C-alpha positions, -999 to 999 in steps of 0.1 A, spaced: 667 36 595 663 -1 587 630 -16 575 608 -34 600 606 -72 595 569 -78 603 544 -103 592 508 -96 583 482 -123 589 445 -127 595 432 -121 630 432 -152 652 407 -160 680 434 -154 707 441 -119 693 411 -102 710 429 -93 743 461 -79 725 439 -60 701 420 -44 730 452 -35 748 467 -20 716 435 0 710 435 13 746 471 25 743 465 42 709 431 58 714 423 57 751 389 54 767 373 81 745 373 56 716 340 41 729 321 73 724 329 74 687 301 65 663 321 39 644 329 21 677 292 21 686 284 5 652 311 -21 657 295 -31 690 265 -44 671 283 -64 645 315 -85 651 344 -80 628 352 -107 603 385 -123 614 392 -137 579 393 -102 565 407 -84 596 445 -82 598 472 -80 624 509 -72 620 535 -89 642 572 -88 648 578 -123 663 550 -127 688 546 -90 694 515 -75 678 524 -40 665 493 -32 645 458 -43 637 429 -35 614 393 -47 616 369 -53 588 333 -54 600 303 -65 579 277 -37 577 248 -26 555 242 6 537 204 9 532 203 -29 532 231 -33 507 261 -53 521 294 -35 527 323 -36 551 335 -10 577 373 -7 578 388 2 611 399 8 635 434 9 621 457 8 651 495 10 650 516 8 681 530 43 685 566 32 684 560 16 650 542 44 632 556 59 601 570 26 589 543 17 564 527 -9 586 493 7 586 493 11 548 503 -25 544 475 -37 566 450 -16 546 462 -30 513 461 -65 526 426 -62 541 412 -46 509 427 -73 488 413 -100 510 379 -84 509 379 -82 471 391 -118 468 362 -128 491 337 -111 468 330 -79 487 322 -49 467 322 -19 489 341 -6 520 332 23 542 353 41 568 354 72 590 388 88 584 409 114 567 406 115 529 442 128 524 455 96 541 430 70 529 426 85 493 458 67 482 440 34 488 410 43 467 387 59 493 367 89 483 344 112 502 308 100 502 284 125 487 267 147 513 234 134 526 237 100 509 246 80 541 229 81 574 256 71 599 244 61 634 255 88 658 274 120 651 301 119 625 317 146 604 303 140 569 336 150 553 352 119 571 327 94 556 348 77 529 339 48 505 361 25 485 346 6 456 362 -28 453 341 -33 422 335 -4 399 301 11 404 294 -7 437 285 26 455 261 38 428 230 20 443 240 23 480 224 50 501 205 53 534 211 41 569 244 25 578 239 -3 603 250 -38 613 249 -65 587 
């Protein structure tokens, strides 16, 4: 199978509707009940850090980076990571994550949180948050709360309620 020729770039103001359609196709209406979505409703994503992947004018994937706080300390929430089903397993999602994390580090951010599977996200530097250290709004499996230090030691002083920035 040939490699996909896609471009990764920061989210643009006119990307909101295509991102919503892509998310609806990938996750369906149940996505709104998830705790991470509820948190994102209270804090808009940062388009300078959020990424989209396109083939020509077709958006095939997107990833949001949303400013949050952990016990008052600044952090980012990565996700949702959405890849059009027909383009999965081509490395597009991994490329979006790497690009978004590099942009966040270059912008001076120190810590990124996400709700996801450690076997997948571990290769990008995410580790399971110690039990009881984070108070995520709404129900979430504590084993799926993952953190990535963009600066060594950034998570050492962070604990408490996760909320909007």
